[in-house]
C-alpha positions in Angstrom: 56.9 -11.6 -36.8 53.9 -12.8 -35.0 50.4 -11.7 -36.0 48.6 -9.2 -33.8 45.8 -10.5 -31.6 42.3 -9.8 -32.9 41.6 -7.4 -30.0 44.6 -5.3 -30.9 43.7 -5.2 -34.6 40.3 -3.5 -33.9 40.4 0.3 -33.8 39.9 1.7 -30.3 36.6 3.5 -31.1 35.1 0.2 -32.4 36.2 -1.7 -29.3 34.6 0.9 -27.1 31.4 0.8 -29.2 31.3 -3.0 -28.8 31.7 -2.6 -25.0 28.8 -0.2 -25.0 26.6 -2.7 -26.9 27.6 -5.5 -24.5 26.8 -3.2 -21.5 23.4 -2.3 -22.9 22.6 -5.9 -23.6 23.5 -6.8 -20.0 21.2 -4.0 -18.7 18.4 -5.1 -21.0 18.8 -8.7 -19.8 18.7 -7.6 -16.2 15.6 -5.5 -16.8 13.9 -8.5 -18.5 14.7 -10.7 -15.6 13.3 -8.2 -13.2 10.0 -8.0 -15.2 9.8 -11.8 -15.5 10.0 -12.0 -11.7 6.7 -10.2 -11.5 5.0 -12.9 -13.6 2.8 -12.5 -16.6 1.6 -8.9 -17.3 -1.6 -7.8 -18.9 -1.7 -4.1 -18.4 -5.1 -2.7 -17.5 -7.1 -5.8 -17.8 -10.7 -4.4 -17.5 -13.3 -5.9 -15.1 -16.7 -4.7 -14.0 -16.6 -2.1 -11.2 -17.7 -3.8 -7.9 -21.2 -2.7 -7.0 -21.3 -3.9 -3.4 -19.0 -3.6 -0.4 -18.4 -7.4 -0.3 -17.6 -7.4 -4.0 -15.1 -4.6 -3.6 -13.4 -6.3 -0.7 -13.3 -9.6 -2.7 -11.6 -7.7 -5.6 -8.9 -6.4 -3.2 -8.2 -9.8 -1.7 -8.1 -11.6 -5.0 -5.7 -9.0 -6.3 -3.5 -9.6 -3.3 -3.6 -13.4 -4.0 -2.3 -12.6 -7.5 0.4 -10.4 -6.1 1.6 -13.2 -3.8 1.7 -15.7 -6.8 3.6 -13.2 -9.0 0.6 -13.4 -11.4 0.8 -9.7 -12.2 -2.3 -8.5 -14.2 -3.0 -4.9 -13.0 -6.7 -5.3 -13.2 -8.8 -2.2 -13.9 -12.1 -2.1 -12.2 -12.6 1.6 -12.7 -11.8 2.3 -16.4 -12.4 5.9 -17.4 -10.6 5.7 -20.7 -9.5 8.9 -22.3 -11.1 10.9 -19.4 -8.4 9.8 -17.0 -6.6 13.2 -16.9 -9.8 14.8 -15.5 -11.8 11.9 -13.9 -11.4 9.1 -11.4 -13.7 6.3 -10.3 -11.8 4.3 -7.6 -13.8 1.4 -6.1 -11.9 1.2 -2.9 -10.2 3.6 -0.4 -7.2 2.5 1.7 -6.0 4.3 4.8 -2.5 3.0 5.3 0.9 3.8 6.7 3.4 6.2 5.1 6.0 3.4 5.2 7.8 3.3 1.9 7.3 -0.5 1.6 3.5 -0.2 1.5 2.0 0.5 -2.0 -1.7 -0.4 -2.2 -2.0 -0.5 -6.1 1.0 -3.0 -6.1 -0.2 -5.0 -3.1 -3.7 -5.4 -4.6 -2.6 -5.7 -8.3 -4.8 -3.0 -9.8 -4.2 -0.3 -12.3 -4.0 3.4 -11.5 -7.3 5.0 -10.6 -8.7 2.0 -8.7 -7.6 2.8 -5.1 -7.9 6.1 -3.4 -5.1 6.0 -0.9 -4.4 8.1 2.2 -1.0 7.6 3.8 -0.1 8.6 7.4 2.4 7.1 9.8 0.6 4.5 11.9 -2.4 4.4 9.5 -4.2 6.5 12.1 -7.1 9.0 11.9 -6.3 12.7 11.9 -8.0 15.6 10.2 -6.2 15.0 6.9 -6.7 11.2 6.7 -10.4 11.5 7.9 -11.2 14.2 5.3 -9.5 12.2 2.6 -11.6 9.1 3.3 -14.8 11.1 3.7 -14.1 12.6 0.2 -13.7 9.1 -1.2 -17.0 8.0 0.3 -19.1 11.0 -0.3 -17.8 12.1 -3.7 -16.0 9.2 -5.3 -18.5 6.6 -4.1 -16.0 3.9 -3.1 -17.5 0.6 -1.9 -15.0 -0.4 0.7 -12.7 1.4 3.0 -9.7 -0.6 4.4 -7.4 0.5 7.2 -4.2 -1.3 6.4 -1.5 -1.8 9.0 1.7 -3.6 8.2 4.4 -5.7 9.8 7.5 -4.0 11.3 5.6 -0.7 11.8 7.8 2.0 13.3 4.8 4.0 14.5 3.5 1.0 16.5 7.0 0.3 17.9 7.2 3.9 19.1 3.8 3.7 20.7 4.8 0.5 22.5 7.9 2.3 23.9 5.6 5.1 25.1 3.3 2.7 26.8 6.1 0.8 28.6 7.7 4.1 29.7 11.0 3.7 27.8 10.5 6.6 25.5 8.8 10.0 25.2 8.4 12.3 22.2 8.3 15.9 23.4 7.5 18.5 20.9 10.7 20.5 21.6 12.9 17.7 20.3 10.6 15.6 18.1 8.3 18.2 16.6 5.0 16.6 15.6 6.2 13.0 15.7 4.7 12.6 19.2 1.2 13.6 17.9 0.9 10.6 15.5 2.5 8.2 18.0 -0.1 9.3 20.5 -2.9 8.2 18.1 -1.5 4.7 18.1 -1.0 4.4 21.9 -4.7 3.4 22.7 -4.4 0.4 20.5 -1.3 -0.8 22.4 -3.0 -0.1 25.8 -6.1 -2.1 24.7 -4.0 -5.3 25.0 -3.0 -7.0 28.2 0.7 -6.5 29.0 1.5 -10.2 28.2 0.0 -9.8 24.7 1.8 -6.7 23.6 3.9 -8.2 20.9 4.6 -6.1 17.8 2.3 -8.3 15.6 -0.6 -8.1 18.0 -0.2 -4.4 18.5 -0.2 -3.8 14.7 -3.4 -5.8 14.4 -5.0 -4.0 17.4 -4.2 -0.7 15.8 -5.7 -1.6 12.4 -8.9 -2.9 14.1 -9.3 0.1 16.4 -8.6 2.7 13.7 -11.2 0.9 11.4 -13.8 0.8 14.2 -13.2 4.5 15.0 -13.5 5.4 11.3 -16.7 3.5 10.8 -18.4 5.5 13.5 -17.4 8.9 12.2 -20.3 11.3 11.3 -21.7 12.9 9.2 -20.4 10.9 6.2 -18.9 7.5 7.0 -21.2 6.1 9.7 -24.4 6.8 7.8 -22.9 5.2 4.7 -22.1 2.1 6.7 -25.6 2.0 8.2 -27.1 2.2 4.7 -25.0 -0.7 3.5 -23.2 1.5 0.9 -19.7 0.8 2.2 -17.9 -1.5 4.5 -15.0 -0.5 6.7 -12.4 -3.2 7.5 -9.1 -3.4 9.3 -6.3 -5.5 7.7 -2.6 -6.1 8.1 0.0 -6.5 5.3 2.9 -8.8 6.0 5.9 -7.3 4.2 7.8 -10.6 4.2 5.1 -12.8 2.7 3.1 -10.2 0.8 -0.2 -11.4 2.4 -3.0 -9.1 3.4 -5.0 -10.5 6.3 -8.4 -9.0 7.4 -8.4 -8.5 11.2 
């Protein structure tokens, strides 16, 4: 009589246990591969908090350069130590789109507590986003405010359709969607017809929203005039990961 094969001689429970271990090993390997794709990690590498608007902007752009190189370090310019549950000291505020692909702490390679972020579709100024940025300036004493648009922005696309007459967003069918689209429309109309590509409209919107924000009283405009903060427009390219000041 022939000998049973090794697999048949192992009890069923043991075989299942081995399968479980192999599966767990595969998951762990996949997880490690995913982490390695982010590059070297040094969680919470502390650095001095930027004291000037130019220094704060430089910290953001240097972080974006690390992000693009996969040199992940999660720098911490605003360490509060054990007080983190009750305190925050962000050095920058970012008004950006609600798009799920835009995450400022990831894009700028910083630890939690470094960026005060306000998200609204089209990175436009309404009562909520304005009040949020005013709080960041007046109370949290951020040094730079960035209005961050991004490639493939749906809000900008919608505004382009409104301007060319191919789409309307009445409240009866679209609720409040038309309200945020309308806040982007002026940036599209500011460009000549021949220049209304999606990329140019995204840049125009970031610039105009930043210029509008910088002139808002009673908090932001005086802070800009005193040199306490800088307000800049920028665009994040989802494909390349690059943030470009516009």
